[in-house]
PDBQT receptor file of N, H, CA, C and O in Angstrom, charges set to zero:
ATOM      1  N   MET A   1     -35.354  -5.202  -7.919  1.00  0.00    +0.000 N 
ATOM      2  CA  MET A   1     -35.158  -3.766  -7.427  1.00  0.00    +0.000 C 
ATOM      3  C   MET A   1     -34.405  -3.855  -6.259  1.00  0.00    +0.000 C 
ATOM      4  O   MET A   1     -33.559  -2.980  -6.075  1.00  0.00    +0.000 OA
ATOM      5  N   ARG A   2     -34.560  -4.844  -5.335  1.00  0.00    +0.000 N 
ATOM      6  H   ARG A   2     -35.247  -5.555  -5.485  1.00  0.00    +0.000 HD
ATOM      7  CA  ARG A   2     -34.016  -4.767  -4.117  1.00  0.00    +0.000 C 
ATOM      8  C   ARG A   2     -32.478  -4.953  -4.213  1.00  0.00    +0.000 C 
ATOM      9  O   ARG A   2     -31.700  -4.322  -3.496  1.00  0.00    +0.000 OA
ATOM     10  N   ALA A   3     -32.066  -5.916  -5.203  1.00  0.00    +0.000 N 
ATOM     11  H   ALA A   3     -32.698  -6.427  -5.785  1.00  0.00    +0.000 HD
ATOM     12  CA  ALA A   3     -30.560  -5.927  -5.374  1.00  0.00    +0.000 C 
ATOM     13  C   ALA A   3     -30.056  -4.545  -5.824  1.00  0.00    +0.000 C 
ATOM     14  O   ALA A   3     -29.113  -4.056  -5.203  1.00  0.00    +0.000 OA
ATOM     15  N   ALA A   4     -30.578  -3.911  -6.799  1.00  0.00    +0.000 N 
ATOM     16  H   ALA A   4     -31.345  -4.308  -7.303  1.00  0.00    +0.000 HD
ATOM     17  CA  ALA A   4     -30.110  -2.666  -7.220  1.00  0.00    +0.000 C 
ATOM     18  C   ALA A   4     -29.975  -1.637  -5.962  1.00  0.00    +0.000 C 
ATOM     19  O   ALA A   4     -28.931  -1.002  -5.812  1.00  0.00    +0.000 OA
ATOM     20  N   LEU A   5     -30.914  -1.519  -5.195  1.00  0.00    +0.000 N 
ATOM     21  H   LEU A   5     -31.762  -2.035  -5.317  1.00  0.00    +0.000 HD
ATOM     22  CA  LEU A   5     -30.875  -0.606  -4.032  1.00  0.00    +0.000 C 
ATOM     23  C   LEU A   5     -29.767  -1.185  -2.948  1.00  0.00    +0.000 C 
ATOM     24  O   LEU A   5     -29.168  -0.396  -2.216  1.00  0.00    +0.000 OA
ATOM     25  N   ASP A   6     -29.571  -2.365  -2.901  1.00  0.00    +0.000 N 
ATOM     26  H   ASP A   6     -30.057  -3.005  -3.496  1.00  0.00    +0.000 HD
ATOM     27  CA  ASP A   6     -28.577  -2.748  -2.040  1.00  0.00    +0.000 C 
ATOM     28  C   ASP A   6     -27.255  -2.404  -2.532  1.00  0.00    +0.000 C 
ATOM     29  O   ASP A   6     -26.359  -1.973  -1.806  1.00  0.00    +0.000 OA
ATOM     30  N   GLY A   7     -27.145  -2.618  -3.868  1.00  0.00    +0.000 N 
ATOM     31  H   GLY A   7     -27.873  -2.968  -4.458  1.00  0.00    +0.000 HD
ATOM     32  CA  GLY A   7     -25.779  -2.210  -4.554  1.00  0.00    +0.000 C 
ATOM     33  C   GLY A   7     -25.524  -0.753  -4.452  1.00  0.00    +0.000 C 
ATOM     34  O   GLY A   7     -24.383  -0.348  -4.230  1.00  0.00    +0.000 OA
ATOM     35  N   VAL A   8     -26.597   0.117  -4.612  1.00  0.00    +0.000 N 
ATOM     36  H   VAL A   8     -27.524  -0.211  -4.792  1.00  0.00    +0.000 HD
ATOM     37  CA  VAL A   8     -26.420   1.486  -4.445  1.00  0.00    +0.000 C 
ATOM     38  C   VAL A   8     -26.040   1.828  -2.992  1.00  0.00    +0.000 C 
ATOM     39  O   VAL A   8     -25.082   2.568  -2.766  1.00  0.00    +0.000 OA
ATOM     40  N   GLU A   9     -26.762   1.311  -2.037  1.00  0.00    +0.000 N 
ATOM     41  H   GLU A   9     -27.541   0.710  -2.221  1.00  0.00    +0.000 HD
ATOM     42  CA  GLU A   9     -26.340   1.387  -0.721  1.00  0.00    +0.000 C 
ATOM     43  C   GLU A   9     -25.048   0.998  -0.323  1.00  0.00    +0.000 C 
ATOM     44  O   GLU A   9     -24.479   1.571   0.606  1.00  0.00    +0.000 OA
ATOM     45  N   ALA A  10     -24.513   0.027  -0.982  1.00  0.00    +0.000 N 
ATOM     46  H   ALA A  10     -24.975  -0.438  -1.737  1.00  0.00    +0.000 HD
ATOM     47  CA  ALA A  10     -23.110  -0.579  -0.554  1.00  0.00    +0.000 C 
ATOM     48  C   ALA A  10     -22.000   0.219  -1.207  1.00  0.00    +0.000 C 
ATOM     49  O   ALA A  10     -20.821   0.051  -0.893  1.00  0.00    +0.000 OA
ATOM     50  N   GLY A  11     -22.425   1.152  -2.186  1.00  0.00    +0.000 N 
ATOM     51  H   GLY A  11     -23.382   1.289  -2.441  1.00  0.00    +0.000 HD
ATOM     52  CA  GLY A  11     -21.550   1.953  -3.081  1.00  0.00    +0.000 C 
ATOM     53  C   GLY A  11     -20.839   1.185  -4.149  1.00  0.00    +0.000 C 
ATOM     54  O   GLY A  11     -19.708   1.485  -4.531  1.00  0.00    +0.000 OA
ATOM     55  N   ARG A  12     -21.566   0.145  -4.638  1.00  0.00    +0.000 N 
ATOM     56  H   ARG A  12     -22.485  -0.099  -4.327  1.00  0.00    +0.000 HD
ATOM     57  CA  ARG A  12     -21.074  -0.638  -5.630  1.00  0.00    +0.000 C 
ATOM     58  C   ARG A  12     -21.084   0.020  -6.958  1.00  0.00    +0.000 C 
ATOM     59  O   ARG A  12     -22.092   0.650  -7.277  1.00  0.00    +0.000 OA
ATOM     60  N   ALA A  13     -19.978  -0.063  -7.847  1.00  0.00    +0.000 N 
ATOM     61  H   ALA A  13     -19.160  -0.575  -7.587  1.00  0.00    +0.000 HD
ATOM     62  CA  ALA A  13     -19.963   0.670  -9.163  1.00  0.00    +0.000 C 
ATOM     63  C   ALA A  13     -20.815  -0.278 -10.188  1.00  0.00    +0.000 C 
ATOM     64  O   ALA A  13     -21.117   0.193 -11.285  1.00  0.00    +0.000 OA
ATOM     65  N   GLU A  14     -21.132  -1.360  -9.907  1.00  0.00    +0.000 N 
ATOM     66  H   GLU A  14     -20.887  -1.742  -9.016  1.00  0.00    +0.000 HD
ATOM     67  CA  GLU A  14     -21.885  -2.214 -10.780  1.00  0.00    +0.000 C 
ATOM     68  C   GLU A  14     -22.711  -3.108 -10.081  1.00  0.00    +0.000 C 
ATOM     69  O   GLU A  14     -22.220  -3.735  -9.142  1.00  0.00    +0.000 OA
ATOM     70  N   VAL A  15     -23.987  -3.280 -10.414  1.00  0.00    +0.000 N 
ATOM     71  H   VAL A  15     -24.387  -2.771 -11.177  1.00  0.00    +0.000 HD
ATOM     72  CA  VAL A  15     -24.870  -4.291  -9.803  1.00  0.00    +0.000 C 
ATOM     73  C   VAL A  15     -25.489  -5.236 -10.799  1.00  0.00    +0.000 C 
ATOM     74  O   VAL A  15     -26.169  -4.763 -11.710  1.00  0.00    +0.000 OA
ATOM     75  N   VAL A  16     -25.308  -6.521 -10.696  1.00  0.00    +0.000 N 
ATOM     76  H   VAL A  16     -24.755  -6.904  -9.955  1.00  0.00    +0.000 HD
ATOM     77  CA  VAL A  16     -25.929  -7.510 -11.576  1.00  0.00    +0.000 C 
ATOM     78  C   VAL A  16     -27.159  -8.083 -10.844  1.00  0.00    +0.000 C 
ATOM     79  O   VAL A  16     -27.059  -8.863  -9.897  1.00  0.00    +0.000 OA
ATOM     80  N   ALA A  17     -28.262  -7.666 -11.322  1.00  0.00    +0.000 N 
ATOM     81  H   ALA A  17     -28.343  -7.032 -12.092  1.00  0.00    +0.000 HD
ATOM     82  CA  ALA A  17     -29.584  -7.859 -10.571  1.00  0.00    +0.000 C 
ATOM     83  C   ALA A  17     -30.251  -9.107 -10.949  1.00  0.00    +0.000 C 
ATOM     84  O   ALA A  17     -30.986  -9.636 -10.115  1.00  0.00    +0.000 OA
ATOM     85  N   ASP A  18     -30.090  -9.646 -12.100  1.00  0.00    +0.000 N 
ATOM     86  H   ASP A  18     -29.493  -9.217 -12.778  1.00  0.00    +0.000 HD
ATOM     87  CA  ASP A  18     -30.855 -10.749 -12.653  1.00  0.00    +0.000 C 
ATOM     88  C   ASP A  18     -29.946 -11.830 -13.234  1.00  0.00    +0.000 C 
ATOM     89  O   ASP A  18     -28.773 -11.610 -13.537  1.00  0.00    +0.000 OA
ATOM     90  N   ASP A  19     -30.520 -12.948 -13.366  1.00  0.00    +0.000 N 
ATOM     91  H   ASP A  19     -31.472 -13.127 -13.120  1.00  0.00    +0.000 HD
ATOM     92  CA  ASP A  19     -29.801 -14.182 -13.902  1.00  0.00    +0.000 C 
ATOM     93  C   ASP A  19     -29.468 -14.026 -15.423  1.00  0.00    +0.000 C 
ATOM     94  O   ASP A  19     -28.409 -14.570 -15.735  1.00  0.00    +0.000 OA
ATOM     95  N   GLY A  20     -30.076 -13.460 -16.343  1.00  0.00    +0.000 N 
ATOM     96  H   GLY A  20     -30.937 -13.017 -16.089  1.00  0.00    +0.000 HD
ATOM     97  CA  GLY A  20     -29.615 -13.411 -17.568  1.00  0.00    +0.000 C 
ATOM     98  C   GLY A  20     -28.453 -12.397 -17.659  1.00  0.00    +0.000 C 
ATOM     99  O   GLY A  20     -27.511 -12.597 -18.426  1.00  0.00    +0.000 OA
ATOM    100  N   THR A  21     -28.528 -11.341 -16.894  1.00  0.00    +0.000 N 
ATOM    101  H   THR A  21     -29.293 -11.179 -16.271  1.00  0.00    +0.000 HD
ATOM    102  CA  THR A  21     -27.255 -10.377 -17.044  1.00  0.00    +0.000 C 
ATOM    103  C   THR A  21     -26.070 -11.145 -16.239  1.00  0.00    +0.000 C 
ATOM    104  O   THR A  21     -24.917 -11.027 -16.655  1.00  0.00    +0.000 OA
ATOM    105  N   ALA A  22     -26.310 -11.827 -15.243  1.00  0.00    +0.000 N 
ATOM    106  H   ALA A  22     -27.247 -11.923 -14.905  1.00  0.00    +0.000 HD
ATOM    107  CA  ALA A  22     -25.162 -12.567 -14.673  1.00  0.00    +0.000 C 
ATOM    108  C   ALA A  22     -24.541 -13.427 -15.604  1.00  0.00    +0.000 C 
ATOM    109  O   ALA A  22     -23.316 -13.437 -15.733  1.00  0.00    +0.000 OA
ATOM    110  N   ARG A  23     -25.399 -14.250 -16.356  1.00  0.00    +0.000 N 
ATOM    111  H   ARG A  23     -26.394 -14.242 -16.252  1.00  0.00    +0.000 HD
ATOM    112  CA  ARG A  23     -24.817 -15.324 -17.463  1.00  0.00    +0.000 C 
ATOM    113  C   ARG A  23     -24.052 -14.542 -18.459  1.00  0.00    +0.000 C 
ATOM    114  O   ARG A  23     -22.961 -14.981 -18.825  1.00  0.00    +0.000 OA
ATOM    115  N   ILE A  24     -24.509 -13.429 -18.935  1.00  0.00    +0.000 N 
ATOM    116  H   ILE A  24     -25.395 -13.073 -18.638  1.00  0.00    +0.000 HD
ATOM    117  CA  ILE A  24     -23.850 -12.632 -20.055  1.00  0.00    +0.000 C 
ATOM    118  C   ILE A  24     -22.601 -12.132 -19.559  1.00  0.00    +0.000 C 
ATOM    119  O   ILE A  24     -21.593 -12.164 -20.265  1.00  0.00    +0.000 OA
ATOM    120  N   LYS A  25     -22.598 -11.608 -18.234  1.00  0.00    +0.000 N 
ATOM    121  H   LYS A  25     -23.417 -11.582 -17.660  1.00  0.00    +0.000 HD
ATOM    122  CA  LYS A  25     -21.360 -10.970 -17.881  1.00  0.00    +0.000 C 
ATOM    123  C   LYS A  25     -20.288 -12.148 -17.526  1.00  0.00    +0.000 C 
ATOM    124  O   LYS A  25     -19.081 -11.929 -17.629  1.00  0.00    +0.000 OA
ATOM    125  N   ALA A  26     -20.760 -13.317 -17.133  1.00  0.00    +0.000 N 
ATOM    126  H   ALA A  26     -21.741 -13.495 -17.049  1.00  0.00    +0.000 HD
ATOM    127  CA  ALA A  26     -19.760 -14.419 -16.920  1.00  0.00    +0.000 C 
ATOM    128  C   ALA A  26     -19.256 -14.881 -18.270  1.00  0.00    +0.000 C 
ATOM    129  O   ALA A  26     -18.109 -15.319 -18.355  1.00  0.00    +0.000 OA
ATOM    130  N   ALA A  27     -20.138 -14.800 -19.461  1.00  0.00    +0.000 N 
ATOM    131  H   ALA A  27     -21.070 -14.444 -19.392  1.00  0.00    +0.000 HD
ATOM    132  CA  ALA A  27     -19.669 -15.268 -20.591  1.00  0.00    +0.000 C 
ATOM    133  C   ALA A  27     -18.605 -14.362 -21.318  1.00  0.00    +0.000 C 
ATOM    134  O   ALA A  27     -17.835 -14.747 -22.197  1.00  0.00    +0.000 OA
ATOM    135  N   LEU A  28     -18.693 -13.132 -20.815  1.00  0.00    +0.000 N 
ATOM    136  H   LEU A  28     -19.319 -12.818 -20.101  1.00  0.00    +0.000 HD
ATOM    137  CA  LEU A  28     -17.653 -12.126 -21.518  1.00  0.00    +0.000 C 
ATOM    138  C   LEU A  28     -16.279 -12.434 -21.096  1.00  0.00    +0.000 C 
ATOM    139  O   LEU A  28     -15.346 -12.063 -21.807  1.00  0.00    +0.000 OA
ATOM    140  N   SER A  29     -16.069 -13.080 -20.000  1.00  0.00    +0.000 N 
ATOM    141  H   SER A  29     -16.827 -13.382 -19.422  1.00  0.00    +0.000 HD
ATOM    142  CA  SER A  29     -14.566 -13.551 -19.644  1.00  0.00    +0.000 C 
ATOM    143  C   SER A  29     -14.258 -14.900 -20.246  1.00  0.00    +0.000 C 
ATOM    144  O   SER A  29     -13.174 -15.413 -19.966  1.00  0.00    +0.000 OA
ATOM    145  N   ALA A  30     -15.169 -15.577 -21.108  1.00  0.00    +0.000 N 
ATOM    146  H   ALA A  30     -16.049 -15.160 -21.335  1.00  0.00    +0.000 HD
ATOM    147  CA  ALA A  30     -14.833 -16.787 -21.578  1.00  0.00    +0.000 C 
ATOM    148  C   ALA A  30     -13.960 -16.500 -22.919  1.00  0.00    +0.000 C 
ATOM    149  O   ALA A  30     -13.884 -15.409 -23.485  1.00  0.00    +0.000 OA
ATOM    150  N   ASP A  31     -13.332 -17.679 -23.302  1.00  0.00    +0.000 N 
ATOM    151  H   ASP A  31     -13.394 -18.565 -22.843  1.00  0.00    +0.000 HD
ATOM    152  CA  ASP A  31     -12.541 -17.634 -24.384  1.00  0.00    +0.000 C 
ATOM    153  C   ASP A  31     -13.302 -17.270 -25.550  1.00  0.00    +0.000 C 
ATOM    154  O   ASP A  31     -14.370 -17.863 -25.698  1.00  0.00    +0.000 OA
ATOM    155  N   PRO A  32     -12.946 -16.366 -26.457  1.00  0.00    +0.000 N 
ATOM    156  CA  PRO A  32     -13.650 -15.849 -27.692  1.00  0.00    +0.000 C 
ATOM    157  C   PRO A  32     -13.997 -17.114 -28.467  1.00  0.00    +0.000 C 
ATOM    158  O   PRO A  32     -15.140 -17.265 -28.897  1.00  0.00    +0.000 OA
ATOM    159  N   ALA A  33     -13.081 -17.994 -28.652  1.00  0.00    +0.000 N 
ATOM    160  H   ALA A  33     -12.153 -17.872 -28.302  1.00  0.00    +0.000 HD
ATOM    161  CA  ALA A  33     -13.536 -19.131 -29.551  1.00  0.00    +0.000 C 
ATOM    162  C   ALA A  33     -14.669 -19.922 -28.990  1.00  0.00    +0.000 C 
ATOM    163  O   ALA A  33     -15.211 -20.627 -29.841  1.00  0.00    +0.000 OA
ATOM    164  N   VAL A  34     -15.181 -19.999 -27.782  1.00  0.00    +0.000 N 
ATOM    165  H   VAL A  34     -14.742 -19.427 -27.090  1.00  0.00    +0.000 HD
ATOM    166  CA  VAL A  34     -16.196 -20.500 -27.216  1.00  0.00    +0.000 C 
ATOM    167  C   VAL A  34     -17.494 -19.549 -27.586  1.00  0.00    +0.000 C 
ATOM    168  O   VAL A  34     -18.562 -20.057 -27.927  1.00  0.00    +0.000 OA
ATOM    169  N   LEU A  35     -17.316 -18.214 -27.493  1.00  0.00    +0.000 N 
ATOM    170  H   LEU A  35     -16.448 -17.801 -27.216  1.00  0.00    +0.000 HD
ATOM    171  CA  LEU A  35     -18.471 -17.350 -27.758  1.00  0.00    +0.000 C 
ATOM    172  C   LEU A  35     -18.680 -17.192 -29.208  1.00  0.00    +0.000 C 
ATOM    173  O   LEU A  35     -19.811 -16.873 -29.575  1.00  0.00    +0.000 OA
ATOM    174  N   TYR A  36     -17.624 -17.395 -30.207  1.00  0.00    +0.000 N 
ATOM    175  H   TYR A  36     -16.706 -17.654 -29.909  1.00  0.00    +0.000 HD
ATOM    176  CA  TYR A  36     -17.890 -17.201 -31.501  1.00  0.00    +0.000 C 
ATOM    177  C   TYR A  36     -17.381 -18.527 -32.170  1.00  0.00    +0.000 C 
ATOM    178  O   TYR A  36     -16.376 -18.372 -32.864  1.00  0.00    +0.000 OA
ATOM    179  N   PRO A  37     -17.881 -19.796 -32.094  1.00  0.00    +0.000 N 
ATOM    180  CA  PRO A  37     -17.286 -20.905 -32.604  1.00  0.00    +0.000 C 
ATOM    181  C   PRO A  37     -17.138 -20.847 -34.115  1.00  0.00    +0.000 C 
ATOM    182  O   PRO A  37     -16.157 -21.331 -34.680  1.00  0.00    +0.000 OA
ATOM    183  N   GLY A  38     -18.229 -20.186 -34.818  1.00  0.00    +0.000 N 
ATOM    184  H   GLY A  38     -19.025 -19.793 -34.358  1.00  0.00    +0.000 HD
ATOM    185  CA  GLY A  38     -18.238 -20.292 -36.293  1.00  0.00    +0.000 C 
ATOM    186  C   GLY A  38     -17.196 -19.152 -36.800  1.00  0.00    +0.000 C 
ATOM    187  O   GLY A  38     -16.925 -19.140 -38.001  1.00  0.00    +0.000 OA
ATOM    188  N   VAL A  39     -16.679 -18.320 -36.051  1.00  0.00    +0.000 N 
ATOM    189  H   VAL A  39     -16.899 -18.329 -35.076  1.00  0.00    +0.000 HD
ATOM    190  CA  VAL A  39     -15.856 -17.172 -36.481  1.00  0.00    +0.000 C 
ATOM    191  C   VAL A  39     -14.542 -17.559 -36.309  1.00  0.00    +0.000 C 
ATOM    192  O   VAL A  39     -13.809 -17.448 -37.292  1.00  0.00    +0.000 OA
ATOM    193  N   LEU A  40     -14.048 -18.018 -35.204  1.00  0.00    +0.000 N 
ATOM    194  H   LEU A  40     -14.644 -18.108 -34.406  1.00  0.00    +0.000 HD
ATOM    195  CA  LEU A  40     -12.697 -18.058 -34.755  1.00  0.00    +0.000 C 
ATOM    196  C   LEU A  40     -12.248 -19.658 -34.855  1.00  0.00    +0.000 C 
ATOM    197  O   LEU A  40     -11.113 -20.003 -34.526  1.00  0.00    +0.000 OA
TER     198      LEU A  40
């Protein structure tokens, strides 16, 4: 909750407040072949 409030106070457009979300967000910039090894 603290991270979300800090983000709102700082005027951030996006707040990543937990480790799981941070890992998913980081993975989105990875090479699609890494994310979908059986498909690509």
